[in-house]
Steps between C-alpha positions, in 0.01 A plus 500: 500500500820667387770518764523838667771586746503880509228744597505878530473503877735404781402544864832661598475869589774716355533871451579653162840614633596147605376374166713747302803430718487133415460558127687820422535447127136422424212748528255250648149571619327396817265210415134573438400219731658646811170583667337266752337196347168556679381834625244526775309785343422654167751775414360851511379662185688793363405795287131510436418226749704623794308547823669832567400651166448876530143621502538705181629193317195306620270779379672508162463123459140522622424756229666287232314189617165668432573490127608136492321308772148642520385530141288186519331557837473872423291449186264248662236772575439503124327162503432370857141626536404412142620142563338476845160640393495327162124442541429846639435629852194333650492682833634842599686363802680244282738782414588534869556124530734491201684813617551340840631185328740709290622693804575193711641305205745779416593531865540129567672376184722765334558702817529255793598184313742633238627831636553391860541118484602364161759773437694357795556181297727654239800307373778752567269774380337307211137388500265276305397136497847375409651707781282314753584166340871583506487586870343162572755318280792667676366407842380146424642258244192491279657580162452219248837562330783336703760764410541654845857553618626578848690789341173665399447599860811715475304743279445795729121528460423126490463395861208558734465489875514143625199360689486474878487144628233607746255571221404152394231600249755666270735201517221247447362686198846540349577131548166398348557713191851367449389136527192526276558495126133588451538811717803614299314455172188666641697807609652530154162459332326768705792733430455430129126557538558834670740602223249391233225701669721810507556460126124456455449817705731687262277391211177616662632824657578679171173381349268607782689821587526639147148386409357669811684825433409515130140408584472830685464678166140378487414777745604758239349337192267211428626460142765247604380143525650238732678342203661833414610550861653152498678582173651821643610307808670238281695772315622643831595153626697414185687831526572430868654161425698623200691753712597242764828430321625845600458427872337716766804697615449785252140567598511383861543850638167609349303221670509631856367853423217359287393243759534757777275733304258209448478426873456869584219531244307187600538588868390861443203402281401237757504761777295736279239230434470419871427865583268558205295179486484315833717547808311224681687248285781522757298279734608206280797470732265302722535132392134436587419615145696202366284264706180671383623486139546124519169446680318707239666352187615155619658316206517812282707674770743209505525504120570874503815440705670413171460866404585645841836319509611694193570793732810306613642448150868578506533412868755237398697775324570656840702190579636414156643849434648565844846414365501818293442715807490406870250374754485836676437696179214267400345539845530879490352540151215259568400655834548865405349521152371182336277359775331834591442586132342162427273517804384851399448388138281202591311697763434780251368256240277344765362843593422564134336158455280558804342786304533344152460122539448453123860607426673191642615376157733800460519645849849646471457737205137582582610618846766734354386867502441643152802737477732223617382240249760546224798544735396183684450317169854585384659421836306173525637388161854579615445333838365183336801484268733541798313228690540272199869588471563408863341155462677429170838592650414287803429204273841534336659492847295197612587304184865593546490363855333175397743464207796535736368219723444258211122540502453659157623423146794698371401844374707805416537747787600852397637736766348839413658731755860565602389647833223263612590129496140388543376648172491223241316436174407154368386511134318165495299581813423850373343375179313225684351759737410731211314230308324384817394857593370568150309171506346572841400856408350408164325194643347644820471870404351600839663550836229298676595180318872561542439577870354152546832355385713760674372419849619138486855599404517763777371282784690189394834680526403647838399159636821332381705781654322444831568125485875552449502776761354268766788256437748785546322613819533152647849399383702820464330772704385246762193714567279429798249231402206710616598784264527250214153368578369858514650569155344187350160558661473864389698565182498139383123471547434827316718396206330162473159669500608726216654206314181296525299792362744555214494129409120515483540714187706233328264463205457880470864560416671369812635209298736733316775551764471133597550404135799732471643363823442139397684562172791682665524249786511216249785668314688572824446153646602317181819702473589470868418129515727407207763744626509310830506162323795611286686620808448167681606313184827695483549453873462122466726475192773753578859400427697345785838647606684188377332516158569873473870447567502221244350734238755775558800264509402304189794504260266542203353814657683814388494835683462805278556865598205699629234506767178302471189570707272199529148594611323259733212496746706314760661717765716211625633221281571461130194444276474187279487710184871579548594136443274495196693799367850354550395169346423685176761779515834368635631847582473719807594860553788575734260653755155356572235677710173320576250784551159466658254788530341451839207693645484539876184560700599861566409815313857605422850359538772763553736517201805418714331179625358384168777275369594185692791295358631155572799330341459160339782282626773417418643847446671400175160470332461879523121466525258691723139502603325835531155553648374845397239582762218742424200616698157491341516877432857505368586550135799350321800730474578655163875433543443141615811352333735764635353470851532121500864516388579756771333288767684189376838671541399622844398147595841365396663766719274424796558128460875557516455724806314225683759239408777725629315555825440126540868435431602766752281354775620148426862617510454661841345183642780290358761745624361486854521126508847490352635755746387292793690200367779710348484298174537785256614855501266797469670640190462174305123503561476863391696433181276208406187702568624800301588273209151354493343846525714622214397200293130571568545864398676394183220259406242769575673755279523248217130416524394865507723571202347206316147624573584850377664363186204275421258789554691765303648296215259214439175598672220294650322212331151418630390137516119484519295187544225450241308230677222291360270402784276195463307284741645159579338190354344395831335842550123526536273690263489821708879519522532445125256781429674732743856434375469398133231746397435784747860574601651454156230721348601778741871443443473515121294818497689701762851640528797271532783532752729695267235767446433536871870521589586722198770259382675595171429235236857513367636380835231245579509123465185298561520150643203276437385228738178310565361488855260216573309612807 
């Protein structure tokens, strides 16, 4: 590992006034690392996530969240009953049994589980599968990449509350996870699986939502065949994906009014149907009808659960999209509008089906009163498009998160909004989703078949979320064990029942999300596995301090003007590719910065805490290491070069400040001892100290001037590794397939580092090297 003697933190408190007094000629800054190394609690959220947010701000966010969060779950009344009663209604009271199932499922899963339990597990306001995984990784050392630094805990939103020694279960579980390599890999794999299922969900949501809405036109005319309806749906889907490049910020303000109108209409029509057709349907609140439904239908009732669970589609969106709003706003919008409207909509459809049991295949549009048909048809189309938009945008965010943590191949991430950091567009993923949606719609054509596949994706994500949540309950929240058991017995049991029913329809279309997930998980695992192998290879072969000094002091090595940035995965130490470079090019720029882009297990890293510098000793080498730390929701700065140069100059100033303070403290200690023995006069000590301080300031000014000159007159040269990765000769067959074929196939067909980092080709130099893993 390269020798490092200076860090950006010194545990010596000093006010800004004292600091300026000691260095009057230099406008120095207080170091970024001056906060406590470990905090005992998570810092409070600000802005949208502050606990003291005014009520009108909460209401405004709640209204906006209706247009983004609830599109998927809000359009589920279009297809739930047609998927549940795919073989028709065999008994009049079956409607009451299914309605009771829908009521308690909506209450137990989206409402109690997500709104009141899971939303407490946000990562500084951000939700989703990777947010849960990141919380666990920050609390326990379960990350498979050994790039953790003690300085990472200085990031203000990194630390969590430390466990109490009295709670042994939390400590035992944490210790077991940290010691087990299998447990670490298993946690990563289920996180990948959850991410893959969310992507699969975003393929099925547009297909089933748009197809259901367009299928409503059959009530107005019988001239359209199912093939024609599928064709119209495909046209709408293609148009939807083609406009993704423009981002959602320009049309986002129209989403909330449309979805609000949708919820008002379905709730109002549901109430109308209850009054007109059958008010006795309200007795379905009694769960005895669920028992009678299962007794009467036995296996068929269990199979129908795969359709009932579709009423919870989009429940994961409540958690995944919380970062755009706040926990309180999601709770307010769900409890005040969404939940009541959905209950009224399903109850109204049930009242209609009690009188018209033959209409189960298209219960939604058949239950709409005649004068309201066309308005509901138009609004349903818009609502289905909005639901699709929400899931597509969510997929971009999920892929961005997994990309940041080294779990996805390099793809281009486009930031589409200047006001909302979370709005991103990924071209490769967009076209993949479009082709998959078109294929699903043209292949299945009916919502019943797509519903069979949809249920597996929905319940799988819910189950994985519950599994990660239980770990957080035990280790981080340290919840009472009896409450954890209650959660597993109730919510866990219900989700497993739904999952078993959904898996039963594997051959009827349920294989589709599993096939998507298997493909995506394979891609993610291959990339992450080789990524980890490369990191360990560089860690084992990094250049020693003695060898590094030998390279820089070699008489045949010339130093040329300019600043070179050498990209590396290592956050500490010099990578072996550097020696490969100097052995072929015996020239080094006057300033060398080894840059590593590092992702932390936090959602965002504050801009002022993002850059962490170390100097490579000795000082005459004029070389630095820089770890640029991003959260999984952060995007790379546009003015990256300028920011890095500014932070480098600030680091040189802060380094000098610390050296001066160390010199001052040492001088006082020496002075005290000398005075007791009367060996030297006070003024001689002061003169020597002032001379050394002046020398340090002079060196600092020269270095800053050299950095500015290199930046303004010569510019930055980027040194990028173009590595060929092959399996070692003693590798087994599986490793050879994984490294030589699967990984290299992905690497050749996806974007390279220079495209991801937007590096100008004129200032880029590639360095080739073969890694035998």
